[in-house]
C-alpha positions in Angstrom: -63.7 -63.4 -57.7 -67.6 -63.4 -57.3 -68.5 -62.5 -60.8 -72.5 -62.4 -60.2 -75.0 -60.2 -59.2 -78.6 -61.2 -58.1 -80.3 -57.8 -59.0 -83.6 -58.5 -61.5 -83.2 -57.2 -64.7 -86.3 -56.2 -66.7 -85.0 -57.6 -70.0 -84.5 -61.2 -68.7 -86.9 -64.0 -69.3 -86.4 -66.0 -66.5 -87.8 -66.1 -63.0 -84.5 -66.3 -61.0 -81.6 -64.2 -62.6 -77.9 -64.1 -62.1 -76.1 -61.0 -64.4 -72.5 -61.4 -65.4 -70.9 -58.0 -67.2 -68.6 -58.1 -70.3 -67.1 -55.1 -71.1 -66.2 -56.6 -74.7 -67.1 -55.0 -78.2 -68.8 -58.0 -79.3 -72.1 -58.9 -81.4 -75.0 -60.6 -79.7 -74.7 -63.7 -82.1 -71.2 -63.9 -81.6 -71.4 -63.8 -77.7 -74.1 -66.3 -78.1 -71.8 -68.6 -80.0 -69.0 -68.0 -77.6 -71.8 -68.8 -74.6 -72.3 -71.8 -76.6 -68.8 -73.2 -77.0 -67.7 -72.8 -73.7 -70.9 -74.1 -72.1 -71.2 -77.1 -74.6 -74.8 -75.9 -75.0 -76.8 -75.1 -78.5 -78.2 -71.5 -79.5 -81.9 -71.6 -79.2 -84.0 -69.6 -81.7 -81.1 -68.6 -83.1 -82.0 -65.9 -85.4 -85.0 -64.8 -83.5 -85.6 -61.3 -81.5 -85.0 -64.2 -78.0 -82.1 -66.8 -78.7 -80.9 -68.1 -75.4 -78.3 -70.7 -74.7 -79.2 -73.7 -72.9 -76.9 -74.1 -70.0 -79.3 -77.4 -68.2 -82.7 -78.5 -67.5 -84.6 -75.4 -66.8 -81.7 -72.9 -67.1 -80.3 -70.6 -69.7 -78.1 -67.9 -70.8 -79.7 -64.4 -72.7 -77.4 -61.5 -73.8 -78.5 -58.2 -73.6 -76.7 -55.6 -75.8 -76.5 -52.2 -75.2 -79.5 -49.9 -76.7 -78.8 -46.9 -79.4 -75.2 -47.2 -79.7 -73.8 -47.2 -76.0 -70.8 -48.6 -75.7 -70.2 -52.3 -73.9 -70.6 -53.5 -71.2 -72.8 -56.4 -72.4 -75.1 -58.6 -69.8 -75.0 -62.2 -69.8 -78.3 -62.8 -67.8 -78.6 -66.4 -66.5 -82.1 -67.6 -65.8 -83.8 -70.4 -64.1 -87.3 -71.4 -64.1 -86.2 -73.4 -60.7 -84.5 -71.7 -58.1 -82.0 -68.2 -57.4 -79.5 -71.0 -56.2 -79.3 -73.0 -59.5 -78.9 -69.8 -61.4 -76.3 -68.9 -59.4 -74.5 -71.7 -59.9 -74.9 -71.9 -63.4 -73.7 -68.3 -64.0 -70.4 -69.3 -61.6 -70.1 -72.1 -63.9 -70.0 -69.7 -67.3 -68.4 -67.1 -65.7 -65.2 -69.3 -65.1 -65.4 -70.3 -68.6 -65.6 -67.3 -70.4 -62.8 -66.2 -68.1 -60.7 -69.4 -69.6 -61.6 -67.9 -73.1 -60.1 -64.6 -71.9 -63.0 -62.4 -71.4 -63.3 -60.5 -68.2 -66.5 -60.9 -66.3 -67.8 -58.6 -63.3 -70.7 -58.2 -61.3 -73.9 -56.0 -62.1 -73.5 -52.7 -60.5 -77.0 -51.6 -59.4 -77.1 -48.9 -62.3 -76.6 -51.7 -64.8 -79.5 -54.1 -63.8 
């Protein structure tokens, strides 16, 4: 299953973004903890308005949560300042790791981007 979308998102902070969608009722800090765990990374900016998990040189993951108490899904944006190919490679790797710990990951639909 190709669990990525290359549709740009307004909220992501990278030049190149691949979005993973997860349909879980999970808080942003908890989602970041899981992403850090499965990627063997660290949360940069924990407790700030813009935390992210470093996935590699010039690549990171951000979690976008629903607004105004909307139900899930949440978006995991894999951002890169390097290239879309690098973002996609890390998104594929992160998606596989999240699936291994029981998350269901799917591509973003156009109306979610």
